[in-house]
C-alpha positions as CSV (number, residue, x, y, z in Angstrom):
1,M,129.1,127.9,69.1
2,S,127.7,125.2,71.6
3,Q,124.5,125.9,72.6
4,Q,125.1,126.1,76.7
5,N,127.5,128.6,75.1
6,K,125.1,130.8,73.6
7,N,122.9,130.1,77.1
8,Q,126.0,131.9,78.7
9,G,126.2,134.8,76.2
10,G,122.7,135.3,76.4
11,Q,123.3,135.8,80.0
12,A,126.3,138.0,79.4
13,Q,124.1,140.3,77.5
14,F,121.6,140.1,79.9
15,S,124.0,142.0,82.2
16,L,124.2,144.9,79.3
17,F,120.3,145.6,78.9
18,S,119.1,149.1,80.0
19,A,115.6,149.6,81.7
20,G,113.4,152.2,80.7
21,P,112.6,154.5,84.0
22,S,109.2,153.0,84.5
23,G,110.4,149.6,84.4
24,P,112.0,146.3,82.7
25,S,112.5,147.6,79.1
26,A,110.6,145.4,76.0
27,K,114.0,143.4,75.4
28,D,113.4,142.0,78.7
29,R,109.8,141.2,78.4
30,Q,110.2,139.8,74.9
31,R,113.2,137.5,77.1
32,V,111.1,136.2,80.0
33,Q,108.4,135.2,77.4
34,Q,110.7,133.3,74.6
35,L,112.8,131.7,77.9
36,T,109.0,130.9,79.1
37,A,107.7,129.1,76.6
38,E,111.1,127.3,75.8
39,L,111.8,126.2,78.9
40,E,108.0,124.6,79.5
41,H,108.4,123.1,75.9
42,H,111.7,121.0,77.2
43,N,110.4,120.3,80.4
44,Y,107.3,118.4,78.4
45,L,110.2,116.7,76.2
46,Y,111.2,115.5,79.3
47,H,109.1,114.7,81.8
48,T,105.8,113.9,79.7
49,L,107.1,112.6,76.4
50,D,110.5,111.2,78.2
51,K,112.5,113.0,75.0
52,P,115.1,115.4,75.8
53,E,116.6,117.5,73.0
54,I,118.8,119.4,75.5
55,S,121.6,118.3,78.3
56,D,120.7,119.0,81.6
57,D,123.1,121.7,81.5
58,Q,121.6,123.3,79.0
59,F,118.6,123.5,80.4
60,D,119.7,125.0,84.1
61,A,121.4,127.8,81.5
62,L,118.0,128.8,80.2
63,F,116.6,128.5,83.4
64,H,119.1,130.3,85.9
65,E,118.8,132.9,82.9
66,L,115.1,133.5,83.2
67,Q,115.1,133.5,87.0
68,A,118.0,136.3,87.1
69,L,115.7,138.1,85.0
70,E,112.4,137.8,87.4
71,D,114.7,138.4,90.6
72,R,115.1,141.2,89.0
73,W,111.9,142.4,87.7
74,P,109.0,140.7,89.5
75,E,106.2,142.1,87.4
76,L,107.3,139.6,84.4
77,R,107.0,136.4,86.3
78,S,103.7,134.9,85.4
79,A,101.3,132.6,87.1
80,H,102.7,130.1,85.0
81,S,106.8,130.4,85.2
82,P,108.8,127.3,85.2
83,T,110.5,129.2,88.3
84,L,107.4,128.4,90.2
85,R,108.3,124.5,89.8
86,V,111.1,124.8,92.5
87,G,109.5,125.3,95.8
88,G,111.6,126.5,98.7
89,K,108.8,127.9,100.5
90,L,106.8,126.6,104.1
91,I,103.3,126.8,104.3
92,D,101.2,127.0,107.6
93,G,98.8,123.7,106.9
94,L,96.5,122.7,104.4
95,A,93.3,124.2,103.5
96,K,90.2,122.4,103.3
97,K,88.1,123.5,100.1
98,A,84.8,121.9,98.7
99,H,85.1,120.1,95.0
100,S,82.4,122.4,92.7
101,L,81.6,118.8,91.2
102,Q,82.1,115.8,93.4
103,M,84.8,113.3,93.1
104,Y,83.4,110.1,93.4
105,G,85.1,106.3,93.9
106,L,84.0,103.3,91.8
107,D,82.3,100.3,92.1
108,N,84.6,97.2,92.0
109,V,84.5,94.1,89.5
110,F,86.2,90.9,90.4
111,S,85.5,88.6,87.4
112,A,84.1,88.6,84.0
113,E,80.7,87.1,85.8
114,Q,80.8,90.4,87.8
115,W,81.6,92.9,85.2
116,Q,78.6,91.1,82.8
117,D,76.5,91.9,85.6
118,F,77.3,95.5,85.7
119,A,76.8,96.1,82.2
120,D,73.6,94.5,82.4
121,R,72.4,97.0,85.0
122,I,73.6,99.2,82.5
123,R,71.4,98.3,80.0
124,R,68.5,97.8,82.3
125,A,69.1,101.4,84.0
126,W,69.1,102.9,80.2
127,D,65.8,104.9,79.0
128,A,66.0,104.1,75.5
129,D,62.5,105.6,74.9
130,L,63.9,108.8,76.0
131,N,67.3,108.6,75.5
132,G,67.7,106.3,72.1
133,P,69.4,103.2,71.6
134,L,72.3,103.0,74.3
135,P,76.2,103.5,72.9
136,E,78.1,100.5,73.4
137,G,81.7,101.9,73.4
138,F,84.2,101.8,76.4
139,W,87.0,103.9,76.9
140,C,89.7,101.8,79.2
141,D,92.4,102.2,81.4
142,P,94.7,101.1,83.7
143,K,93.5,101.6,86.5
144,L,96.6,103.5,88.6
145,D,97.4,102.8,92.2
146,G,97.9,106.8,93.4
147,L,96.1,109.2,95.0
148,A,93.1,111.3,93.2
149,L,93.9,114.9,92.4
150,E,91.6,117.8,90.6
151,I,93.6,120.5,89.2
152,V,91.6,123.9,88.3
153,Y,92.4,125.9,85.3
154,V,90.9,129.2,84.6
155,D,91.2,130.2,81.3
156,G,94.1,128.0,80.8
157,T,96.3,129.0,83.7
158,M,96.4,126.6,86.5
159,Q,94.8,128.5,89.8
160,E,94.3,125.9,92.5
161,A,95.0,122.1,93.0
162,L,92.8,120.6,95.6
163,T,93.0,116.4,96.8
164,R,90.3,114.0,96.9
165,G,89.7,113.8,100.4
166,D,86.3,112.4,101.3
167,G,84.7,113.5,97.7
168,E,82.6,116.7,98.6
169,V,85.8,118.3,100.1
170,G,89.7,118.3,99.7
171,E,92.9,119.3,100.7
172,V,94.3,122.5,99.2
173,V,97.8,121.6,97.7
174,T,98.3,124.1,95.0
175,E,101.8,125.2,96.1
176,A,102.8,121.1,96.4
177,V,101.4,120.5,92.6
178,R,103.2,123.2,90.7
179,T,106.7,121.5,91.4
180,I,105.2,118.2,89.4
181,R,106.7,118.6,86.5
182,T,103.9,116.9,84.8
183,V,101.9,119.3,85.4
184,P,101.4,122.2,82.5
185,L,101.1,125.2,84.6
186,R,99.5,126.8,81.5
187,L,97.6,124.3,79.0
188,A,99.9,123.8,75.9
189,G,98.3,124.5,72.4
190,P,96.4,128.3,70.9
191,G,93.4,128.4,72.0
192,P,91.2,129.4,73.0
193,F,90.9,127.2,76.3
194,P,87.6,126.9,79.0
195,A,86.9,129.6,81.2
196,R,86.8,126.7,84.0
197,L,88.6,123.4,83.4
198,E,89.1,120.6,86.6
199,V,91.1,118.4,85.2
200,R,91.4,115.1,87.2
201,G,93.5,112.7,87.8
202,E,96.4,110.6,89.7
203,V,99.6,111.5,91.3
204,V,102.1,108.6,91.0
205,M,105.7,107.5,92.1
206,Y,107.3,105.2,89.4
207,K,108.5,102.0,90.9
208,K,112.4,103.0,89.9
209,D,111.9,106.2,91.6
210,F,110.2,104.5,94.7
211,A,112.9,102.4,95.2
212,A,115.6,104.9,94.7
213,L,113.7,107.2,97.0
214,N,113.6,104.9,100.1
215,E,117.2,103.9,99.2
216,K,118.2,107.7,99.8
217,Q,115.9,107.4,103.3
218,E,117.2,104.7,104.3
219,A,120.8,106.2,103.9
220,L,119.7,109.2,105.7
221,G,118.6,107.3,108.8
222,L,115.1,108.1,107.8
223,K,112.0,106.2,107.7
224,T,111.2,104.4,104.7
225,F,107.9,104.3,102.5
226,A,105.6,101.1,102.5
227,N,104.4,101.7,98.7
228,P,104.4,104.4,96.2
229,R,101.0,105.1,97.0
230,N,101.9,106.2,100.4
231,A,105.1,108.2,99.3
232,A,103.0,109.8,96.7
233,A,100.7,110.8,99.1
234,G,103.0,111.9,101.8
235,T,105.9,113.8,99.3
236,L,102.3,115.9,98.1
237,R,101.4,116.7,101.5
238,Q,104.3,118.4,102.6
239,L,104.5,121.5,103.9
240,D,108.1,122.2,103.1
241,I,107.1,122.4,99.3
242,S,111.2,122.2,98.6
243,I,110.7,118.4,99.9
244,T,108.1,118.4,97.3
245,A,109.6,119.8,94.5
246,S,113.1,117.0,95.1
247,R,111.0,114.1,94.7
248,P,109.7,112.7,91.5
249,L,106.0,112.6,91.1
250,R,103.8,112.6,88.0
251,F,100.4,113.8,87.4
252,L,98.2,111.5,84.9
253,A,95.2,112.7,84.5
254,Y,91.8,110.6,83.4
255,S,88.9,112.6,83.8
256,L,87.3,115.7,84.2
257,G,85.2,117.5,86.4
258,E,83.3,121.0,85.6
259,A,84.7,122.2,81.7
260,Q,83.4,125.4,80.7
261,W,83.8,125.0,77.0
262,P,84.5,127.7,74.7
263,P,82.1,127.7,71.6
264,A,84.0,124.9,69.9
265,P,85.3,122.6,70.0
266,V,83.3,120.5,72.6
267,C,84.1,117.2,74.0
268,K,81.0,114.5,73.9
269,L,83.0,111.8,74.1
270,Q,85.5,110.1,76.9
271,S,88.0,109.5,74.3
272,E,87.5,113.4,72.9
273,V,88.4,114.0,76.7
274,M,91.6,111.9,76.6
275,A,93.1,113.1,73.4
276,R,92.3,116.7,74.1
277,L,94.0,116.3,77.6
278,K,97.4,115.0,75.8
279,E,96.8,118.1,73.4
280,Y,97.0,120.4,76.6
281,G,100.3,118.8,77.7
282,F,98.8,116.4,80.2
283,L,100.6,112.8,80.5
284,T,97.6,110.3,80.5
285,P,97.3,106.7,81.4
286,P,99.6,104.1,79.3
287,D,98.2,101.8,77.0
288,G,94.7,103.9,77.1
289,K,92.1,102.7,74.2
290,L,88.6,102.5,72.8
291,C,86.8,98.7,73.3
292,N,83.8,98.8,71.3
293,S,81.8,95.7,73.2
294,V,81.4,94.2,76.2
295,Q,83.8,91.2,75.2
296,A,86.2,93.9,74.3
297,V,86.7,95.3,77.8
298,E,87.4,91.9,79.2
299,D,90.0,91.1,76.9
300,Y,91.7,94.6,77.5
301,A,91.2,94.0,81.7
302,Q,93.1,90.5,80.8
303,W,95.8,92.3,78.5
304,V,96.7,94.6,81.4
305,R,96.8,91.8,84.0
306,E,99.4,90.3,81.2
307,H,101.6,92.9,81.0
308,R,100.9,94.4,84.8
309,P,104.7,93.6,86.0
310,Q,105.7,96.1,82.6
311,F,104.1,99.5,83.5
312,R,105.8,101.9,85.4
313,M,103.8,102.7,88.0
314,E,101.7,100.4,90.2
315,I,98.2,99.6,88.9
316,D,95.3,97.4,90.7
317,G,93.1,96.9,88.4
318,A,91.7,98.5,84.6
319,V,88.8,101.3,84.5
320,A,86.5,100.8,82.0
321,K,83.5,103.8,81.8
322,L,80.9,104.3,78.8
323,D,82.6,106.4,76.3
324,N,79.7,109.2,75.4
325,L,79.4,111.5,77.7
326,E,76.0,112.0,77.2
327,A,75.5,108.7,77.9
328,Q,77.6,108.7,81.2
329,Q,75.1,112.1,82.3
330,A,72.1,110.3,81.8
331,L,73.2,107.3,83.9
332,G,74.3,109.1,86.4
333,F,75.4,108.3,90.2
334,T,74.8,106.6,93.0
335,A,75.2,107.9,96.3
336,R,79.3,106.9,96.3
337,A,80.0,106.0,92.7
338,P,79.1,106.5,88.9
339,R,76.8,104.1,87.1
340,F,78.1,104.4,84.0
341,A,81.8,103.1,85.2
342,V,83.4,100.4,86.9
343,A,87.1,99.3,88.2
344,F,87.7,95.9,87.2
345,K,90.1,94.6,90.0
346,F,92.6,92.6,89.9
347,P,93.9,89.8,92.8
348,A,96.4,90.8,94.9
349,E,100.2,89.6,93.5
350,Q,101.7,86.9,95.2
351,A,105.2,85.9,96.1
352,Q,106.8,83.0,97.3
353,T,109.4,83.5,100.5
354,L,111.2,82.2,103.2
355,L,109.6,82.9,106.9
356,Q,112.6,83.7,109.1
357,G,110.7,84.3,112.4
358,I,107.4,85.5,113.9
359,E,107.3,88.3,116.4
360,I,104.1,89.7,118.5
361,Q,103.5,93.5,118.5
362,V,101.6,95.0,121.1
363,G,98.5,97.6,120.0
364,R,97.2,100.3,121.3
365,T,94.3,98.7,122.8
366,G,96.6,95.8,124.4
367,V,95.8,93.5,121.3
368,L,98.8,90.9,120.5
369,T,99.1,91.1,116.8
370,P,101.8,88.2,115.3
371,V,104.1,89.6,112.7
372,A,106.0,87.1,110.2
373,V,109.5,88.5,109.8
374,L,110.2,87.4,106.0
375,E,113.6,87.5,104.0
376,P,112.8,90.2,101.7
377,I,111.0,89.9,98.4
378,A,109.7,92.2,95.9
379,V,105.4,91.7,96.0
380,G,103.9,94.1,93.2
381,G,106.9,96.0,92.9
382,V,107.3,96.7,96.8
383,M,110.0,95.0,99.3
384,V,108.0,93.1,101.9
385,S,110.0,92.1,104.8
386,R,107.3,91.9,107.2
387,A,103.3,90.6,107.2
388,T,100.5,90.2,109.2
389,L,99.3,86.7,110.6
390,H,96.5,88.4,112.3
391,N,96.2,86.5,115.1
392,E,96.6,82.8,117.2
393,D,93.6,81.4,115.4
394,E,94.8,81.9,111.7
395,I,98.6,80.8,112.5
396,R,96.9,77.4,113.6
397,N,94.4,77.3,110.7
398,R,97.0,78.3,107.8
399,D,99.4,75.9,109.6
400,V,102.2,78.1,109.5
401,R,105.5,77.6,110.9
402,V,109.3,79.1,111.3
403,G,110.9,77.6,108.6
404,D,108.1,77.5,106.3
405,T,108.2,79.1,102.8
406,V,105.2,80.8,102.8
407,M,103.0,82.3,99.8
408,V,103.1,86.6,100.7
409,R,100.9,89.1,99.0
410,R,99.8,92.4,99.7
411,A,95.9,92.2,100.4
412,G,94.3,95.2,98.5
413,D,97.6,95.6,97.6
414,V,98.5,97.4,100.7
415,I,99.2,95.6,103.4
416,P,101.0,92.4,103.5
417,E,99.7,89.1,104.6
418,V,101.2,85.3,104.8
419,V,99.0,83.3,103.0
420,G,100.2,80.0,103.7
421,P,103.1,77.6,103.9
422,V,104.0,76.1,100.5
423,L,104.1,72.8,101.9
424,D,105.9,70.8,99.8
425,K,108.9,72.5,100.5
426,R,108.6,72.3,104.4
427,P,111.8,71.5,106.2
428,A,111.4,68.1,108.6
429,D,112.3,69.9,111.8
430,A,109.6,72.7,111.3
431,E,107.9,73.4,114.5
432,E,104.2,74.5,115.4
433,Y,104.1,78.1,116.5
434,I,103.0,78.1,120.0
435,F,101.2,81.7,120.4
436,P,102.7,83.3,123.7
437,H,100.1,84.0,126.7
438,N,102.5,86.4,128.0
439,C,102.9,91.0,126.9
440,P,106.5,90.2,125.3
441,V,107.2,93.9,126.2
442,C,106.2,94.4,130.0
443,H,105.7,90.0,130.4
444,Q,102.4,90.6,132.4
445,P,100.0,87.9,131.6
446,A,97.6,88.2,128.8
447,Y,93.8,87.5,128.2
448,R,92.0,86.2,125.7
449,E,88.3,86.6,126.6
450,E,85.5,84.4,125.2
451,G,84.0,84.3,121.8
452,E,87.3,86.9,120.9
453,A,90.4,85.8,118.6
454,A,92.4,88.1,120.0
455,W,94.9,87.9,123.2
456,R,95.2,91.2,124.9
457,C,97.6,92.9,127.2
458,E,95.5,94.6,130.2
459,N,98.5,96.2,131.4
460,M,97.9,100.1,130.7
461,A,101.3,101.1,132.0
462,C,103.1,98.8,129.6
463,P,105.1,100.7,127.4
464,A,104.1,99.6,124.3
465,I,100.4,100.1,125.0
466,R,101.7,104.1,126.0
467,L,103.3,104.4,123.0
468,R,100.4,103.8,120.8
469,A,98.1,105.7,123.1
470,I,100.1,109.0,122.4
471,S,100.3,108.1,119.2
472,H,96.4,107.4,118.7
473,F,96.2,110.6,120.8
474,V,97.6,113.0,118.0
475,S,96.8,111.1,115.7
476,K,94.2,112.0,112.8
477,A,91.7,110.2,114.3
478,G,92.5,111.4,117.6
479,L,93.2,115.8,117.7
480,D,95.3,115.7,114.2
481,I,98.2,117.7,115.4
482,S,100.1,118.4,112.9
483,G,104.0,118.6,113.6
484,V,103.7,115.7,116.5
485,G,105.0,112.9,114.6
486,Q,105.4,109.1,115.5
487,K,109.1,109.8,115.3
488,W,109.4,112.4,118.0
489,I,106.4,110.7,120.2
490,E,108.9,107.6,120.1
491,Q,112.0,109.8,121.0
492,L,109.7,111.2,123.5
493,V,108.4,108.2,125.1
494,N,111.9,106.1,125.1
495,S,113.1,109.3,127.0
496,G,110.9,108.7,129.8
497,R,109.9,112.3,129.3
498,V,106.2,111.6,128.1
499,Q,104.8,108.7,129.8
500,S,100.6,109.9,129.0
501,P,99.3,112.6,126.4
502,V,98.7,115.2,129.2
503,D,102.9,115.2,129.3
504,L,102.9,116.6,125.8
505,F,101.2,119.6,126.8
506,T,103.9,120.4,129.6
507,L,106.8,120.4,126.7
508,T,109.0,123.3,126.9
509,I,111.3,124.5,123.7
510,E,114.3,124.4,125.4
511,E,113.7,120.8,126.3
512,L,113.0,119.5,123.0
513,L,116.4,121.5,121.6
514,G,117.9,118.3,123.5
515,F,116.6,116.0,120.6
516,E,118.5,115.1,117.6
517,R,117.3,116.8,114.4
518,M,115.1,119.2,116.9
519,G,116.1,123.1,115.8
520,E,114.6,125.9,117.5
521,V,112.1,126.3,114.5
522,L,110.5,123.0,114.5
523,A,110.9,123.0,118.8
524,Q,108.9,126.2,118.2
525,K,106.1,124.8,116.3
526,F,105.7,121.7,118.1
527,V,105.1,123.5,120.8
528,D,102.5,126.3,119.4
529,A,100.6,122.6,117.7
530,L,100.2,121.5,121.1
531,D,99.6,124.9,122.6
532,G,96.9,125.4,119.6
533,A,95.3,121.9,120.2
534,K,94.1,123.3,123.4
535,H,92.2,125.8,122.2
536,T,90.7,124.6,119.3
537,A,90.1,121.1,120.3
538,T,86.5,119.9,120.1
539,L,84.8,117.4,122.5
540,P,84.1,114.8,119.7
541,R,88.0,114.9,118.8
542,L,89.5,114.6,122.7
543,I,86.6,112.2,123.3
544,S,87.9,110.2,120.3
545,A,92.0,110.8,120.9
546,L,91.1,109.2,124.7
547,G,91.6,105.7,122.8
548,I,88.6,104.0,124.8
549,R,87.6,100.9,123.2
550,H,84.8,100.3,120.9
551,V,84.5,104.4,121.1
552,G,85.6,105.5,117.5
553,E,85.1,108.9,115.4
554,Q,81.3,108.2,115.3
555,T,80.3,107.2,118.5
556,A,82.6,110.1,119.9
557,R,80.5,112.4,118.0
558,T,77.3,111.2,119.3
559,L,78.4,110.8,123.2
560,A,79.9,114.4,122.5
561,A,76.1,115.7,121.8
562,H,74.5,114.4,124.6
563,F,77.0,115.4,127.2
564,H,78.4,119.3,128.2
565,N,81.7,117.9,128.8
566,L,83.8,114.7,130.2
567,D,82.5,115.2,133.6
568,E,78.8,114.5,132.7
569,L,80.2,111.9,130.5
570,E,82.1,110.1,133.6
571,K,78.6,110.3,135.8
572,A,76.8,108.2,133.0
573,D,75.7,105.1,133.8
574,G,75.1,102.1,132.0
575,E,71.5,102.6,131.3
576,T,71.9,106.0,130.0
577,L,74.7,105.2,127.9
578,Q,72.7,102.7,126.2
579,S,70.1,105.2,125.2
580,L,72.3,107.0,122.9
581,P,72.1,105.9,119.5
582,D,75.1,103.3,118.1
583,V,75.8,102.5,122.2
584,G,75.1,99.2,123.2
585,P,76.0,97.0,126.0
586,E,79.6,96.4,125.1
587,V,80.3,99.9,124.6
588,A,78.5,101.6,127.6
589,S,80.5,98.8,129.6
590,S,83.8,99.6,127.9
591,I,82.9,103.3,128.7
592,R,82.4,102.8,131.9
593,N,85.7,100.8,132.9
594,F,87.4,103.7,130.6
595,F,85.8,106.7,133.5
596,D,86.7,103.9,136.7
597,S,90.0,103.7,136.2
598,P,92.0,106.3,139.0
599,A,94.6,106.3,136.6
600,N,92.3,107.7,133.8
601,R,90.4,109.9,135.8
602,E,94.0,111.6,137.3
603,Q,94.8,112.0,133.4
604,L,91.4,113.6,132.9
605,D,91.8,116.2,135.5
606,R,95.2,117.1,134.3
607,F,93.8,117.9,131.3
608,K,91.3,119.9,132.6
609,G,94.1,122.2,134.7
610,L,95.8,122.9,131.6
611,G,92.5,124.0,129.6
612,L,92.1,121.2,127.5
613,W,88.1,121.2,128.7
614,P,86.4,121.3,125.4
615,Q,82.5,121.7,125.6
616,G,79.8,120.0,123.9
617,G,76.1,119.3,124.3
618,K,73.0,118.1,123.7
619,G,72.1,118.9,119.7
620,A,75.7,120.5,119.5
621,L,76.8,120.0,116.0
622,A,80.1,118.5,116.7
623,G,81.2,117.4,113.3
624,A,83.3,114.9,111.7
625,N,85.9,117.0,110.6
626,G,86.4,118.4,114.1
627,E,84.2,121.6,113.6
628,A,83.4,123.7,116.9
629,A,80.4,122.3,118.5
630,Q,77.8,124.6,118.7
631,G,77.5,124.7,122.5
632,E,74.8,125.6,125.1
633,G,72.1,128.4,123.9
634,A,72.9,127.0,120.2
635,V,70.6,123.7,120.0
636,P,68.6,124.0,117.1
637,S,64.9,124.0,117.1
638,G,62.2,122.6,114.5
639,P,61.2,118.4,114.0
640,L,64.6,116.9,113.8
641,S,66.0,118.1,116.7
642,G,67.5,116.0,119.2
643,K,66.1,113.3,116.7
644,T,68.2,110.1,114.9
645,I,68.1,109.8,111.3
646,L,69.4,107.5,108.4
647,F,70.0,107.9,104.7
648,T,69.0,105.1,101.8
649,G,69.2,104.6,98.4
650,T,70.1,107.5,95.7
651,L,69.4,111.3,96.8
652,S,69.5,114.3,94.6
653,M,72.9,115.1,97.0
654,A,75.3,113.4,98.1
655,R,74.8,111.3,101.5
656,G,77.5,113.1,103.3
657,Q,76.1,116.2,102.5
658,A,72.6,115.0,103.4
659,E,74.3,113.9,107.0
660,K,75.4,117.3,107.2
661,L,72.3,119.3,106.7
662,A,70.9,116.7,109.4
663,E,73.1,117.3,111.9
664,A,73.3,121.5,111.2
665,A,69.4,120.7,112.1
666,G,69.8,118.8,115.6
667,A,69.3,115.4,114.3
668,T,71.9,112.7,114.7
669,P,73.2,110.2,111.9
670,L,73.0,106.5,112.4
671,G,74.7,104.1,110.7
672,G,71.6,101.6,110.3
673,V,68.3,100.6,111.1
674,S,67.7,99.5,114.8
675,K,64.5,100.7,117.3
676,K,66.5,103.9,118.3
677,L,66.1,105.6,114.8
678,N,63.4,107.8,114.4
679,Y,63.5,108.6,110.7
680,L,64.5,106.9,107.7
681,V,65.2,109.0,104.6
682,A,64.4,106.9,101.4
683,G,65.7,108.0,98.2
684,E,65.2,105.6,94.5
685,K,66.1,102.4,94.9
686,A,65.8,102.2,98.5
687,G,66.3,98.5,99.5
688,S,66.3,96.1,102.8
689,K,66.9,99.4,104.8
690,L,63.8,100.7,104.0
691,E,61.9,97.3,104.6
692,K,63.2,96.6,108.3
693,A,62.4,100.4,108.7
694,Q,58.3,99.9,107.9
695,K,59.0,96.3,109.9
696,L,60.0,98.0,113.2
697,G,57.5,101.4,112.7
698,V,60.3,103.9,112.0
699,T,58.8,107.0,109.7
700,V,60.1,107.0,106.7
701,L,59.9,110.0,104.7
702,D,61.2,111.0,101.2
703,E,64.1,113.5,100.2
704,T,61.3,116.4,99.7
705,E,59.6,115.8,103.3
706,F,63.3,116.2,104.6
707,M,64.3,119.4,102.9
708,S,60.8,120.7,104.2
709,M,62.2,120.0,107.6
710,L,65.4,121.3,107.1
711,H,63.8,124.4,106.0
712,E,61.8,124.7,108.9
713,A,64.8,124.1,111.6
714,G,66.3,127.2,109.3
715,V,69.1,125.2,107.8
716,A,69.9,126.4,103.9
717,S,70.3,123.5,101.7
718,E,73.0,124.8,99.8
């Protein structure tokens, strides 16, 4: 009898199982345990090792048998059941949660000389008297171009998963990560397992899978993804988990956060960690190896670079980290990166293709950006058909002409750009490109201010500006309204129903149902999201969403901390605005120009009438992540209240955490040293900022003095 027939026989036998009066029989329990183990074994063989032993039909038969048993007896479904990988549920949104240990980024080197300098810095920082000789070995593996992720296991069973986020706080994506077939729902092996193990790695999409996904998206008339990293990130953040489950994501593990090891064996080397991760059932970056010298690391990075096209996933470099974990701990971290590891970044990949034309795009602030229309070409595994040409001066400086064969690269391996022409392939009739001095959308005259590189359309009624302004308003840099995406904004603006951000808040479910692909559930969520934003929007978020030129999220927070609402901000003159941190003459002028516009004032009046009128105020904690302002009556007292502050050097805590504590005490963090700075908190190895602050007479604090001020203000440091 074939394996499939055996499975079908098993299903028939299941229908004859009898249950005791209190629940499933012992036979049921045993079969569920057997199926769970067998399915996870075959899942590992297929998705992690790429060595399947049974057919898809045989796997499906086992799966459906387990699913039927669990449906009949839900109490038999374990936290690591293979059936949890199917998805099929909707979640309300992505909650945020702090990492128990910060997830740092990596510093970069771009040449053998910079790598040698990094190795020298390790030697200089190493305290041989305290720690003994410096261990020389480095663990090296390819630098994956994906989405950083942390998966938490408790007693061997997956508990939750967080994106890297800002390194301190990530998005909770547990249900989505359960659907990734290379993620063990329970660690493989007999144990004993760590009481808590935080496994860190990268979610990627293989090149071939990315190409297939984009083909499918295009066939369905849906938006395609720019590159595998965006596809992986967008898939993992889906609120409809069934979409995540349908796409071929892979998780590759490469490091650990917190690890509460059992009594033995404890990993003491990074190479041991990588071996243990494989034993636990994880896929790890391909071709990782231990390099026993600085030169061996350099040779490895060169090998990876030469073989870059052969890797299944996109990579943009090689990573080297000291193999000895105690040495890693002794060297520690800077404010943003480990001192014991570095990324050996590769130059952007380049390719030649034909420049078929140049189009002008109009941005949210009216900037006219030239875009090269290219004969499609694969660059670094991604099909590129359009690339930025930056501005008029860059086109002239690079002497790029329509009809040229041009070199194209993905700047930062993400944004395609034209490097320049291949002159020996230039056609005889190629003419110099003349940059247009009129907006290509509204055809009004464009302007280029002295000292600026960009031509700009200043017609605020321009349809292109209006579309991008509304998109910005709901984006993460604006009010961050989930579910109101670019495609819907385009449809609403193109239909004429929405002509300004405030029009979004007047939409009804009945109107939305008239748009293609908009069903009742989606329409209800759309309206609910906008209605919720009216009540939860903070003043800094609203100021940032308005799209005032030169006013980003940080300046919006500064303004929200000093003005009670937009009425007060509108009345502020240029002198008052320039007295604020981070506000110079150009920014102050831009703010005044915005509020002097009758069209803008009319829009603000409509916001106010709709109830979208959040309050801020001096000393209010207007958080970067949209936390509610404290409002009047909640101004912190103490030496930091109303003061500006800047952190430099290495502190015992992450710089972002220090800034949040300072804000909670009523201070405003700045980005640089100036006469407006009240306090500079200097940690170890403070450099030029400390010297400049001392010259300006700024009060310099050490971390102990800063913590004392927090205590006086009643702000907890934990």
